[in-house]
All heavy atoms as an XYZ file, in Angstrom:
866
protein
N     115.938     -5.485    -41.951
C     114.810     -6.317    -41.627
C     114.391     -7.080    -42.865
O     114.247     -6.502    -43.929
C     113.687     -5.387    -41.145
C     112.574     -6.109    -40.462
S     113.111     -6.213    -38.839
C     112.271     -6.538    -37.657
N     114.170     -8.352    -42.739
C     113.822     -9.155    -43.896
C     112.322     -9.373    -44.025
O     111.876    -10.144    -44.859
C     114.509    -10.538    -43.798
O     114.102    -11.153    -42.581
C     116.009    -10.376    -43.832
N     111.523     -8.703    -43.220
C     110.092     -8.885    -43.254
C     109.528     -8.299    -44.574
O     109.902     -7.264    -45.010
C     109.406     -8.189    -42.108
C     109.799     -8.775    -40.761
C     109.136     -8.025    -39.630
O     108.193     -7.323    -39.802
N     109.717     -8.186    -38.439
N     108.585     -9.054    -45.174
C     107.900     -8.565    -46.351
C     106.873     -7.531    -45.938
O     106.400     -7.513    -44.853
C     107.188     -9.727    -47.059
C     108.131    -10.741    -47.639
C     107.313    -11.835    -48.300
C     108.237    -12.913    -48.865
N     107.475    -13.991    -49.475
N     106.503     -6.652    -46.881
C     105.473     -5.653    -46.588
C     104.172     -6.373    -46.273
O     103.791     -7.326    -46.940
C     105.286     -4.743    -47.812
N     103.522     -5.910    -45.247
C     102.270     -6.553    -44.812
C     101.117     -5.845    -45.474
O     101.035     -4.618    -45.486
C     102.131     -6.425    -43.287
C     103.145     -7.251    -42.573
C     102.978     -7.084    -41.086
N     103.908     -7.949    -40.390
C     104.352     -7.715    -39.190
N     103.981     -6.663    -38.540
N     105.187     -8.560    -38.615
N     100.192     -6.645    -45.997
C      98.990     -6.076    -46.618
C      97.763     -6.377    -45.807
O      96.744     -5.767    -46.013
C      98.836     -6.645    -48.037
O      98.765     -8.068    -47.960
C      99.977     -6.223    -48.941
N      97.830     -7.318    -44.874
C      96.659     -7.721    -44.104
C      96.668     -7.024    -42.737
O      97.726     -6.760    -42.168
C      96.644     -9.221    -43.909
N      95.493     -6.755    -42.219
C      95.334     -6.174    -40.892
C      95.914     -7.122    -39.823
O      95.654     -8.300    -39.860
C      93.855     -5.924    -40.603
C      93.590     -5.382    -39.226
C      92.108     -5.194    -38.986
N      91.544     -4.136    -39.774
C      91.575     -2.856    -39.397
N      92.156     -2.511    -38.270
N      91.049     -1.927    -40.165
N      96.692     -6.560    -38.925
C      97.302     -7.336    -37.833
C      96.518     -7.137    -36.552
O      95.939     -6.099    -36.334
C      98.761     -6.890    -37.600
C      99.624     -6.834    -38.829
C      99.851     -8.177    -39.464
N     100.792     -8.981    -38.730
C     101.247    -10.137    -39.155
N     100.868    -10.627    -40.299
N     102.073    -10.831    -38.434
N      96.505     -8.162    -35.723
C      95.836     -8.093    -34.439
C      96.815     -8.633    -33.381
O      97.324     -9.719    -33.518
C      94.567     -8.934    -34.437
C      93.835     -8.941    -33.131
N      93.077     -7.889    -32.697
C      93.782     -9.892    -32.172
C      92.554     -8.195    -31.509
N      92.969     -9.397    -31.162
N      97.049     -7.819    -32.350
C      97.952     -8.250    -31.268
C      97.328     -9.405    -30.524
O      96.181     -9.310    -30.074
C      98.274     -7.110    -30.344
N      98.023    -10.496    -30.438
C      97.584    -11.670    -29.673
C      98.805    -12.147    -28.902
O      99.807    -12.523    -29.508
C      97.066    -12.809    -30.588
C      96.711    -14.041    -29.773
C      95.852    -12.349    -31.377
N      98.740    -12.132    -27.588
C      99.847    -12.544    -26.743
C      99.432    -13.817    -26.020
O      98.704    -13.758    -25.018
C     100.207    -11.443    -25.739
C     100.519    -10.092    -26.353
C     101.899    -10.096    -26.988
N     102.439     -8.751    -27.193
C     102.270     -8.044    -28.298
N     101.542     -8.530    -29.292
N     102.845     -6.878    -28.456
N      99.878    -14.947    -26.555
C      99.519    -16.245    -25.965
C     100.715    -17.204    -26.058
O     101.485    -17.091    -27.021
C      98.378    -16.905    -26.774
C      97.063    -16.158    -26.751
C      96.396    -16.209    -25.375
O      96.639    -17.110    -24.601
N      95.593    -15.225    -25.081
N     100.844    -18.101    -25.091
C     101.821    -19.181    -25.288
C     101.385    -20.006    -26.497
O     100.200    -20.156    -26.753
C     101.729    -19.988    -24.002
C     100.920    -19.180    -23.061
C     100.131    -18.209    -23.842
N     102.346    -20.497    -27.252
C     102.047    -21.311    -28.430
C     103.117    -22.363    -28.598
O     104.150    -22.337    -27.954
C     101.977    -20.399    -29.638
N     102.852    -23.287    -29.505
C     103.808    -24.331    -29.819
C     104.056    -24.285    -31.341
O     103.093    -24.261    -32.115
C     103.315    -25.720    -29.412
C     104.290    -26.806    -29.880
C     103.115    -25.802    -27.902
N     105.298    -24.235    -31.697
C     105.732    -24.258    -33.091
C     106.327    -25.658    -33.330
O     107.320    -26.023    -32.696
C     106.775    -23.179    -33.350
C     107.247    -22.951    -34.760
C     106.112    -22.466    -35.642
C     108.366    -21.926    -34.764
N     105.670    -26.453    -34.175
C     106.141    -27.830    -34.449
C     106.682    -27.880    -35.865
O     105.984    -27.532    -36.816
C     104.967    -28.828    -34.298
O     104.415    -28.667    -32.983
C     105.484    -30.269    -34.473
N     107.929    -28.267    -35.973
C     108.600    -28.312    -37.280
C     108.341    -29.658    -37.968
O     107.878    -30.611    -37.336
C     110.115    -28.077    -37.106
C     110.463    -26.888    -36.215
S     109.571    -25.344    -36.559
C     110.294    -24.893    -38.116
N     108.689    -29.750    -39.245
C     108.446    -31.006    -39.982
C     109.265    -32.150    -39.442
O     108.886    -33.308    -39.625
C     108.708    -30.828    -41.502
O     110.020    -30.319    -41.668
C     107.708    -29.875    -42.114
N     110.391    -31.877    -38.766
C     111.188    -32.949    -38.176
C     110.627    -33.344    -36.801
O     111.270    -34.105    -36.080
C     112.667    -32.579    -38.083
C     112.917    -31.424    -37.106
O     111.979    -30.916    -36.463
O     114.108    -31.026    -36.984
N     109.460    -32.801    -36.449
C     108.752    -33.064    -35.214
C     109.380    -32.413    -33.982
O     108.942    -32.643    -32.869
C     108.504    -34.567    -34.974
C     107.654    -35.167    -36.093
C     107.289    -36.609    -35.846
O     107.449    -37.105    -34.709
O     106.862    -37.255    -36.815
N     110.412    -31.579    -34.166
C     110.924    -30.792    -33.046
C     109.872    -29.737    -32.676
O     109.160    -29.230    -33.544
C     112.274    -30.159    -33.373
O     112.126    -29.236    -34.420
N     109.813    -29.450    -31.371
C     108.783    -28.534    -30.886
C     109.500    -27.356    -30.173
O     110.455    -27.573    -29.455
C     107.833    -29.231    -29.913
C     107.002    -30.276    -30.584
C     106.280    -31.195    -29.578
N     105.585    -30.490    -28.532
C     104.285    -30.193    -28.536
N     103.566    -30.557    -29.554
N     103.701    -29.543    -27.541
N     108.972    -26.159    -30.416
C     109.491    -24.968    -29.752
C     108.350    -24.309    -29.006
O     107.296    -24.053    -29.567
C     110.012    -23.970    -30.828
C     111.082    -24.515    -31.696
N     112.412    -24.386    -31.404
C     111.039    -25.222    -32.858
C     113.145    -24.965    -32.330
N     112.313    -25.484    -33.237
N     108.575    -24.062    -27.696
C     107.654    -23.299    -26.905
C     107.890    -21.816    -27.264
O     109.005    -21.311    -27.121
C     107.879    -23.532    -25.425
C     107.724    -24.964    -24.997
C     106.311    -25.489    -25.074
O     105.363    -24.685    -24.841
O     106.132    -26.676    -25.397
N     106.877    -21.141    -27.756
C     106.995    -19.783    -28.245
C     105.829    -18.942    -27.693
O     104.972    -19.443    -26.965
C     106.993    -19.727    -29.785
C     108.139    -20.566    -30.347
C     105.670    -20.217    -30.369
N     105.814    -17.658    -28.022
C     104.715    -16.776    -27.664
C     104.264    -16.029    -28.943
O     105.099    -15.584    -29.705
C     105.098    -15.748    -26.605
C     105.177    -16.344    -25.248
N     106.289    -17.006    -24.766
C     104.244    -16.441    -24.260
C     106.068    -17.441    -23.559
N     104.821    -17.103    -23.216
N     102.966    -15.915    -29.110
C     102.445    -15.180    -30.257
C     102.610    -13.688    -29.959
O     102.547    -13.236    -28.811
C     100.975    -15.495    -30.506
O     100.188    -15.076    -29.381
C     100.755    -16.977    -30.750
N     102.798    -12.906    -31.018
C     102.894    -11.432    -30.916
C     101.702    -10.799    -31.632
O     100.991     -9.993    -31.045
C     104.201    -10.934    -31.504
C     105.454    -11.418    -30.791
C     106.704    -11.010    -31.574
C     105.513    -10.860    -29.383
N     101.528    -11.153    -32.890
C     100.364    -10.645    -33.621
C     100.043    -11.619    -34.765
O     100.853    -12.441    -35.125
C     100.544     -9.218    -34.108
C     101.702     -9.027    -35.062
O     101.871     -9.839    -35.996
O     102.459     -8.064    -34.893
N      98.824    -11.487    -35.281
C      98.435    -12.345    -36.375
C      97.522    -11.604    -37.352
O      96.984    -10.567    -37.046
C      97.723    -13.616    -35.887
C      96.353    -13.494    -35.242
C      95.280    -13.657    -36.290
C      96.174    -14.557    -34.162
N      97.439    -12.177    -38.548
C      96.507    -11.708    -39.577
C      95.988    -12.944    -40.279
O      96.365    -14.060    -39.933
C      97.244    -10.802    -40.593
O      98.094    -11.569    -41.426
N      95.136    -12.729    -41.251
C      94.667    -13.882    -42.022
C      95.836    -14.534    -42.780
O      95.746    -15.704    -43.130
C      93.579    -13.458    -43.028
C      92.278    -13.162    -42.373
N      91.516    -14.116    -41.726
C      91.611    -11.984    -42.237
C      90.422    -13.557    -41.246
N      90.436    -12.262    -41.536
N      96.892    -13.790    -43.010
C      97.998    -14.300    -43.820
C      99.162    -14.894    -43.055
O      99.977    -15.635    -43.629
N      99.270    -14.589    -41.759
C     100.427    -15.108    -41.018
C     100.433    -14.675    -39.585
O      99.512    -14.011    -39.083
N     101.516    -15.076    -38.898
C     101.653    -14.772    -37.479
C     103.104    -14.426    -37.159
O     104.035    -14.933    -37.764
C     101.173    -15.990    -36.626
C     101.036    -15.657    -35.179
C     102.106    -17.203    -36.848
C     100.237    -16.665    -34.365
N     103.276    -13.541    -36.188
C     104.590    -13.164    -35.674
C     104.748    -13.813    -34.307
O     103.824    -13.737    -33.495
C     104.706    -11.657    -35.598
O     105.966    -11.277    -35.114
N     105.921    -14.397    -34.075
C     106.156    -15.151    -32.847
C     107.420    -14.680    -32.161
O     108.377    -14.317    -32.820
C     106.313    -16.643    -33.164
C     105.172    -17.324    -33.896
C     105.628    -18.673    -34.419
C     103.953    -17.468    -32.989
N     107.441    -14.780    -30.845
C     108.660    -14.594    -30.061
C     109.233    -15.969    -29.840
O     108.590    -16.854    -29.273
C     108.332    -13.925    -28.742
C     109.526    -13.823    -27.809
C     109.153    -13.258    -26.446
O     108.034    -12.793    -26.243
N     110.066    -13.299    -25.522
N     110.472    -16.178    -30.331
C     111.129    -17.487    -30.175
C     112.436    -17.335    -29.452
O     113.071    -16.276    -29.496
C     111.385    -18.144    -31.567
O     112.194    -17.278    -32.365
C     110.071    -18.410    -32.312
N     112.838    -18.383    -28.740
C     114.057    -18.344    -27.963
C     115.314    -18.575    -28.789
O     116.411    -18.255    -28.363
N     115.113    -19.099    -29.991
C     116.260    -19.340    -30.868
C     115.850    -18.984    -32.293
O     114.686    -18.880    -32.621
C     116.711    -20.786    -30.783
O     115.676    -21.649    -31.181
N     116.884    -18.819    -33.120
C     116.600    -18.478    -34.529
C     116.089    -19.723    -35.231
O     116.593    -20.823    -35.040
C     117.857    -17.959    -35.211
C     117.572    -17.336    -36.568
C     118.730    -16.522    -37.047
O     119.897    -16.824    -36.803
N     118.412    -15.437    -37.764
N     115.033    -19.543    -36.029
C     114.421    -20.651    -36.766
C     114.847    -20.501    -38.244
O     114.826    -19.401    -38.800
C     112.874    -20.578    -36.671
C     112.422    -20.498    -35.197
C     112.245    -21.764    -37.408
C     112.725    -21.689    -34.367
N     115.259    -21.616    -38.822
C     115.772    -21.610    -40.189
C     114.668    -21.176    -41.151
O     113.530    -21.639    -41.085
C     116.312    -22.964    -40.574
C     117.066    -22.983    -41.885
C     117.833    -24.280    -42.094
N     117.112    -25.483    -41.696
C     116.275    -26.142    -42.490
N     116.062    -25.737    -43.709
N     115.677    -27.239    -42.078
N     115.004    -20.268    -42.066
C     114.053    -19.775    -43.059
C     113.569    -20.885    -43.983
O     114.280    -21.858    -44.231
C     114.715    -18.679    -43.917
C     115.082    -17.401    -43.197
C     115.696    -16.399    -44.166
C     113.912    -16.796    -42.458
N     112.358    -20.725    -44.461
C     111.703    -21.597    -45.447
C     111.268    -22.947    -44.879
O     110.713    -23.751    -45.630
C     112.577    -21.777    -46.699
N     111.458    -23.161    -43.595
C     110.966    -24.424    -42.987
C     109.457    -24.410    -42.914
O     108.832    -23.388    -42.628
C     111.533    -24.589    -41.557
C     112.973    -24.941    -41.509
C     113.332    -25.344    -40.080
O     113.243    -26.511    -39.753
N     113.716    -24.390    -39.276
N     108.881    -25.587    -43.111
C     107.440    -25.737    -42.922
C     107.189    -26.097    -41.450
O     107.994    -26.768    -40.828
C     106.894    -26.832    -43.836
C     106.993    -26.445    -45.281
C     108.018    -26.927    -46.107
C     106.094    -25.534    -45.838
C     108.084    -26.571    -47.419
C     106.174    -25.167    -47.154
C     107.177    -25.671    -47.955
O     107.287    -25.295    -49.258
N     106.036    -25.643    -40.945
C     105.764    -25.848    -39.545
C     104.277    -25.750    -39.273
O     103.486    -25.380    -40.152
C     106.492    -24.788    -38.706
S     106.045    -23.094    -39.152
N     103.899    -26.131    -38.054
C     102.515    -25.936    -37.564
C     102.589    -25.024    -36.345
O     103.497    -25.170    -35.531
C     101.901    -27.291    -37.168
N     101.635    -24.113    -36.245
C     101.551    -23.236    -35.097
C     100.224    -23.566    -34.402
O      99.182    -23.595    -35.048
C     101.546    -21.746    -35.514
C     101.430    -20.846    -34.288
C     102.772    -21.417    -36.333
N     100.285    -23.809    -33.092
C      99.045    -24.075    -32.339
C      99.052    -23.268    -31.053
O     100.089    -23.107    -30.414
C      98.912    -25.568    -32.053
O      99.995    -26.020    -31.307
N      97.875    -22.720    -30.716
C      97.689    -21.953    -29.503
C      96.206    -21.834    -29.220
O      95.363    -22.226    -29.997
C      98.351    -20.574    -29.580
C      97.849    -19.688    -30.690
C      96.883    -18.732    -30.458
C      98.351    -19.818    -31.990
C      96.412    -17.911    -31.457
C      97.877    -19.004    -33.001
C      96.926    -18.054    -32.750
N      95.875    -21.270    -28.037
C      94.501    -21.062    -27.646
C      94.202    -19.579    -27.555
O      95.083    -18.812    -27.140
C      94.215    -21.684    -26.288
C      94.173    -23.190    -26.286
C      93.798    -23.707    -24.926
C      93.811    -25.239    -24.938
N      93.458    -25.820    -23.662
N      93.001    -19.210    -27.929
C      92.534    -17.849    -27.715
C      91.148    -17.927    -27.062
O      90.441    -18.892    -27.251
C      92.452    -17.004    -28.994
C      93.803    -16.768    -29.573
C      91.528    -17.637    -30.036
N      90.839    -16.908    -26.295
C      89.527    -16.849    -25.678
C      88.672    -15.802    -26.372
O      89.086    -14.644    -26.505
C      89.651    -16.535    -24.193
C      88.312    -16.613    -23.476
C      88.441    -16.512    -21.979
O      89.531    -16.375    -21.434
N      87.340    -16.597    -21.269
N      87.499    -16.213    -26.831
C      86.535    -15.307    -27.386
C      85.260    -15.427    -26.546
O      84.676    -16.502    -26.459
C      86.208    -15.685    -28.854
C      87.368    -15.486    -29.839
C      86.996    -16.046    -31.185
C      87.724    -14.012    -29.950
N      84.910    -14.350    -25.891
C      83.798    -14.426    -24.934
C      84.188    -15.330    -23.784
O      85.251    -15.182    -23.207
N      83.361    -16.305    -23.491
C      83.635    -17.261    -22.428
C      84.200    -18.570    -22.912
O      84.337    -19.521    -22.154
C      82.352    -17.536    -21.636
C      81.810    -16.305    -20.917
O      82.678    -15.472    -20.530
O      80.599    -16.207    -20.707
N      84.549    -18.619    -24.202
C      84.939    -19.901    -24.810
C      86.398    -19.857    -25.237
O      86.833    -18.915    -25.880
C      84.057    -20.217    -26.036
O      82.687    -20.105    -25.651
C      84.342    -21.570    -26.589
N      87.141    -20.923    -24.884
C      88.504    -21.097    -25.397
C      88.441    -21.802    -26.735
O      87.673    -22.763    -26.915
C      89.334    -21.956    -24.429
C      89.807    -21.181    -23.216
O      89.844    -19.941    -23.282
O      90.141    -21.812    -22.201
N      89.241    -21.353    -27.661
C      89.317    -21.961    -28.997
C      90.754    -22.392    -29.274
O      91.687    -21.631    -29.061
C      88.893    -20.947    -30.073
C      87.472    -20.500    -29.932
N      86.440    -21.170    -30.503
C      86.949    -19.421    -29.277
C      85.316    -20.517    -30.204
N      85.605    -19.462    -29.442
N      90.915    -23.641    -29.731
C      92.222    -24.107    -30.172
C      92.420    -23.657    -31.607
O      91.520    -23.798    -32.437
C      92.303    -25.631    -30.112
C      92.319    -26.113    -28.688
O      93.025    -25.580    -27.848
N      91.508    -27.124    -28.398
N      93.579    -23.106    -31.892
C      93.897    -22.615    -33.210
C      95.060    -23.443    -33.767
O      96.041    -23.690    -33.038
C      94.299    -21.117    -33.163
C      94.771    -20.618    -34.479
C      93.114    -20.282    -32.654
N      94.950    -23.853    -35.021
C      95.995    -24.616    -35.670
C      96.139    -24.116    -37.115
O      95.170    -23.998    -37.810
C      95.657    -26.101    -35.694
C      96.633    -27.000    -36.434
C      98.019    -26.974    -35.795
C      96.108    -28.409    -36.512
N      97.382    -23.807    -37.478
C      97.669    -23.354    -38.848
C      99.003    -23.949    -39.306
O      99.922    -24.091    -38.502
C      97.714    -21.835    -38.921
N      99.061    -24.276    -40.561
C     100.310    -24.748    -41.173
C     100.917    -23.590    -41.940
O     100.193    -22.767    -42.553
C     100.035    -25.906    -42.158
C      99.234    -27.048    -41.536
S     100.044    -27.825    -40.145
C     101.404    -28.600    -40.977
N     102.216    -23.496    -41.908
C     102.872    -22.365    -42.556
C     104.331    -22.599    -42.887
O     104.845    -23.729    -42.763
N     104.974    -21.511    -43.283
C     106.363    -21.525    -43.649
C     107.054    -20.327    -43.019
O     106.521    -19.211    -43.062
C     106.517    -21.494    -45.170
C     107.937    -21.657    -45.639
C     108.011    -21.739    -47.166
O     107.164    -21.236    -47.871
N     109.025    -22.414    -47.661
N     108.240    -20.545    -42.442
C     108.985    -19.477    -41.798
C     109.496    -18.514    -42.870
O     110.166    -18.929    -43.818
C     110.177    -20.033    -40.975
C     111.014    -18.922    -40.387
C     109.655    -20.970    -39.882
N     109.151    -17.213    -42.735
C     109.570    -16.225    -43.706
C     110.626    -15.259    -43.180
O     111.305    -14.591    -43.937
C     108.383    -15.449    -44.317
C     107.526    -16.378    -45.168
C     107.538    -14.776    -43.224
N     110.749    -15.179    -41.846
C     111.851    -14.421    -41.238
C     112.053    -14.900    -39.818
O     111.153    -15.466    -39.187
C     111.630    -12.911    -41.283
C     110.469    -12.399    -40.457
C     110.593    -12.117    -39.119
C     109.229    -12.186    -41.057
C     109.517    -11.656    -38.362
C     108.152    -11.722    -40.328
C     108.319    -11.438    -38.978
O     107.246    -10.991    -38.232
N     113.266    -14.754    -39.303
C     113.595    -15.043    -37.934
C     114.787    -14.131    -37.580
O     115.932    -14.464    -37.854
C     113.938    -16.518    -37.739
O     114.034    -16.821    -36.381
N     114.462    -13.000    -37.017
C     115.439    -11.952    -36.806
C     115.717    -11.723    -35.344
O     114.802    -11.752    -34.514
C     114.929    -10.613    -37.403
C     114.715    -10.703    -38.907
O     115.464    -11.441    -39.572
O     113.815    -10.004    -39.421
N     116.992    -11.466    -34.988
C     117.347    -11.127    -33.592
C     116.578     -9.895    -33.144
O     116.384     -8.968    -33.932
C     118.827    -10.869    -33.618
C     119.333    -11.447    -34.914
C     118.172    -11.410    -35.857
N     116.148     -9.893    -31.892
C     115.450     -8.756    -31.328
C     115.978     -8.542    -29.912
O     115.994     -9.498    -29.102
C     113.943     -9.019    -31.314
C     113.152     -7.821    -30.809
O     113.172     -7.599    -29.576
O     112.542     -7.123    -31.624
N     116.427     -7.348    -29.592
C     117.058     -7.061    -28.304
C     116.155     -7.404    -27.130
O     116.644     -7.839    -26.083
C     117.481     -5.605    -28.251
N     114.851     -7.211    -27.271
C     113.908     -7.442    -26.173
C     113.304     -8.832    -26.191
O     113.000     -9.402    -25.143
C     112.790     -6.418    -26.197
C     113.267     -4.996    -25.967
C     112.122     -4.003    -26.077
O     110.930     -4.411    -26.042
O     112.425     -2.804    -26.211
N     113.134     -9.407    -27.382
C     112.337    -10.622    -27.522
C     113.156    -11.911    -27.710
O     112.607    -12.977    -27.667
C     111.372    -10.486    -28.698
C     110.380     -9.315    -28.609
C     109.588     -9.200    -29.904
C     109.441     -9.511    -27.446
N     114.438    -11.784    -27.959
C     115.223    -12.970    -28.351
C     115.272    -13.017    -29.866
O     116.169    -12.479    -30.489
N     114.240    -13.627    -30.455
C     114.083    -13.628    -31.900
C     112.631    -13.375    -32.232
O     111.719    -13.873    -31.550
C     114.534    -14.965    -32.497
C     116.003    -15.177    -32.454
C     116.599    -15.750    -31.337
C     116.813    -14.780    -33.512
C     117.953    -15.894    -31.268
C     118.182    -14.941    -33.460
C     118.761    -15.484    -32.327
N     112.404    -12.612    -33.274
C     111.060    -12.379    -33.776
C     110.964    -13.164    -35.066
O     111.731    -12.936    -36.006
C     110.836    -10.864    -34.007
C     109.409    -10.527    -34.281
C     109.218     -9.023    -34.276
C     107.758     -8.697    -34.544
N     107.548     -7.259    -34.601
N     110.046    -14.121    -35.080
C     109.928    -15.051    -36.185
C     108.559    -14.940    -36.828
O     107.544    -14.887    -36.145
C     110.161    -16.505    -35.666
O     111.484    -16.578    -35.105
C     109.998    -17.517    -36.761
N     108.539    -14.864    -38.160
C     107.268    -14.754    -38.881
C     106.982    -16.026    -39.649
O     107.865    -16.626    -40.261
N     105.718    -16.436    -39.578
C     105.247    -17.636    -40.269
C     104.125    -17.198    -41.206
O     103.133    -16.608    -40.748
C     104.765    -18.706    -39.290
C     104.150    -19.879    -40.049
C     105.903    -19.180    -38.406
N     104.286    -17.460    -42.483
C     103.235    -17.194    -43.470
C     102.340    -18.431    -43.533
O     102.827    -19.533    -43.705
C     103.832    -16.911    -44.821
C     102.828    -16.606    -45.894
C     103.480    -16.303    -47.228
O     104.675    -16.530    -47.447
N     102.693    -15.771    -48.123
N     101.049    -18.210    -43.360
C     100.111    -19.345    -43.399
C      99.973    -19.907    -44.795
O      99.851    -19.188    -45.770
C      98.727    -18.937    -42.877
C      98.711    -18.531    -41.441
C      97.909    -17.509    -41.008
C      99.504    -19.188    -40.492
C      97.871    -17.127    -39.684
C      99.457    -18.821    -39.167
C      98.645    -17.801    -38.751
N      99.970    -21.237    -44.866
C      99.710    -21.954    -46.103
C      98.377    -22.684    -46.038
O      97.710    -22.859    -47.036
C     100.841    -22.951    -46.371
C     102.235    -22.351    -46.504
C     103.269    -23.446    -46.623
C     102.314    -21.402    -47.682
N      98.015    -23.131    -44.836
C      96.743    -23.821    -44.646
C      96.249    -23.593    -43.211
O      97.007    -23.704    -42.264
C      96.916    -25.318    -44.906
C      95.616    -26.081    -44.986
C      95.804    -27.501    -45.461
N      96.533    -28.303    -44.498
C      97.581    -29.044    -44.781
N      98.049    -29.117    -46.010
N      98.205    -29.747    -43.841
N      94.978    -23.266    -43.121
C      94.338    -23.023    -41.815
C      93.060    -23.827    -41.798
O      92.268    -23.771    -42.732
C      93.997    -21.514    -41.622
C      95.229    -20.650    -41.846
C      93.405    -21.297    -40.243
C      94.917    -19.181    -41.958
N      92.831    -24.579    -40.707
C      91.556    -25.331    -40.626
C      90.386    -24.335    -40.494
O      90.560    -23.195    -40.103
C      91.596    -26.364    -39.517
C      91.560    -25.745    -38.103
O      90.508    -25.199    -37.755
O      92.573    -25.835    -37.410
N      89.208    -24.777    -40.881
C      88.036    -23.910    -40.945
C      87.714    -23.266    -39.609
O      87.370    -22.082    -39.523
C      86.828    -24.667    -41.486
C      86.951    -24.985    -42.971
O      87.761    -24.297    -43.652
O      86.268    -25.893    -43.433
N      87.814    -24.003    -38.513
C      87.515    -23.468    -37.190
C      88.500    -22.345    -36.835
O      88.114    -21.309    -36.295
C      87.541    -24.551    -36.110
C      86.395    -25.506    -36.251
O      85.351    -25.192    -36.791
N      86.603    -26.718    -35.748
N      89.780    -22.545    -37.130
C      90.807    -21.535    -36.842
C      90.581    -20.298    -37.704
O      90.731    -19.174    -37.247
C      92.195    -22.097    -37.076
O      92.449    -23.167    -36.175
N      90.198    -20.498    -38.963
C      89.920    -19.380    -39.851
C      88.774    -18.522    -39.293
O      88.837    -17.294    -39.318
C      89.587    -19.874    -41.264
C      89.523    -18.790    -42.298
C      89.250    -19.313    -43.701
N      90.104    -20.411    -44.101
C      91.323    -20.287    -44.555
N      91.883    -19.077    -44.674
N      92.037    -21.342    -44.914
N      87.756    -19.180    -38.756
C      86.631    -18.440    -38.154
C      87.067    -17.661    -36.925
O      86.637    -16.514    -36.728
C      85.508    -19.431    -37.795
N      87.953    -18.224    -36.113
C      88.483    -17.530    -34.942
C      89.297    -16.319    -35.377
O      89.109    -15.216    -34.830
C      89.332    -18.485    -34.047
C      90.068    -17.696    -32.971
C      88.453    -19.545    -33.439
N      90.154    -16.495    -36.372
C      90.953    -15.358    -36.894
C      90.032    -14.265    -37.382
O      90.236    -13.078    -37.092
C      91.835    -15.797    -38.047
C      93.025    -16.646    -37.642
C      93.872    -17.169    -38.620
C      93.319    -16.935    -36.322
C      94.942    -17.974    -38.270
C      94.394    -17.736    -35.965
C      95.205    -18.223    -36.944
N      88.997    -14.618    -38.135
C      88.080    -13.642    -38.670
C      87.413    -12.862    -37.546
O      87.367    -11.615    -37.575
C      87.024    -14.333    -39.535
C      86.053    -13.392    -40.141
N      86.413    -12.540    -41.181
C      84.767    -13.104    -39.835
C      85.360    -11.790    -41.508
N      84.368    -12.104    -40.702
N      86.991    -13.541    -36.490
C      86.339    -12.874    -35.368
C      87.339    -11.949    -34.638
O      86.986    -10.807    -34.326
C      85.744    -13.893    -34.413
C      84.823    -13.247    -33.365
C      84.052    -14.289    -32.581
O      83.937    -15.424    -32.946
N      83.504    -13.854    -31.452
N      88.534    -12.415    -34.406
C      89.544    -11.575    -33.755
C      89.833    -10.318    -34.587
O      89.943     -9.228    -34.035
C      90.858    -12.361    -33.568
C      90.944    -13.339    -32.414
C      92.188    -14.158    -32.544
C      90.916    -12.591    -31.077
N      90.008    -10.488    -35.871
C      90.389     -9.374    -36.741
C      89.195     -8.392    -36.894
O      89.417     -7.188    -37.016
C      90.891     -9.888    -38.082
C      92.208    -10.673    -37.936
C      92.535    -11.398    -39.211
C      93.327     -9.780    -37.519
N      87.978     -8.878    -36.889
C      86.812     -8.008    -36.918
C      86.746     -7.176    -35.648
O      86.454     -5.993    -35.694
C      85.516     -8.807    -37.125
C      85.346     -9.318    -38.538
C      85.282     -8.202    -39.574
O      84.515     -7.220    -39.363
O      86.026     -8.285    -40.567
N      87.008     -7.799    -34.493
C      86.972     -7.069    -33.224
C      88.053     -6.000    -33.187
O      87.837     -4.945    -32.604
C      87.191     -8.056    -32.049
C      86.012     -8.942    -31.743
C      86.280     -9.933    -30.622
O      87.394     -9.908    -30.079
O      85.380    -10.726    -30.320
N      89.179     -6.229    -33.848
C      90.247     -5.222    -33.800
C      89.919     -4.013    -34.632
O      90.559     -2.952    -34.490
C      91.579     -5.877    -34.271
O      91.569     -6.102    -35.662
N      88.929     -4.088    -35.513
C      88.513     -2.945    -36.313
C      87.711     -1.930    -35.482
O      87.636     -0.775    -35.764
C      87.668     -3.366    -37.492
C      88.423     -4.084    -38.557
C      87.484     -4.458    -39.696
C      88.173     -5.286    -40.746
N      87.248     -5.711    -41.814
N      87.060     -2.454    -34.419
C      86.158     -1.615    -33.610
C      86.880     -0.577    -32.822
O      88.022     -0.677    -32.534
C      85.322     -2.503    -32.679
């Protein structure tokens, strides 16, 4: 496994998402879990390491849907017997609204 040791609390989030690469190719993916530092995704194909990308998806907090957008870099994309490929994206930049959503999700997971 090429995954780096995780130091941040993870929160399971299962949502459809879009992974947009710098060449503007788009991949329909599903989120698996996230932290303040990154996100794990289920992808249908292997994604080349070190590529820069944007991850976007929606989460519901209370009665409100929130759009989440983060820029990152692919740090692993490993075959998985059940998922196809499990791909990790380390966040490099998160907009303030998305950061607030992550914080709220991760605080709820402590309870």
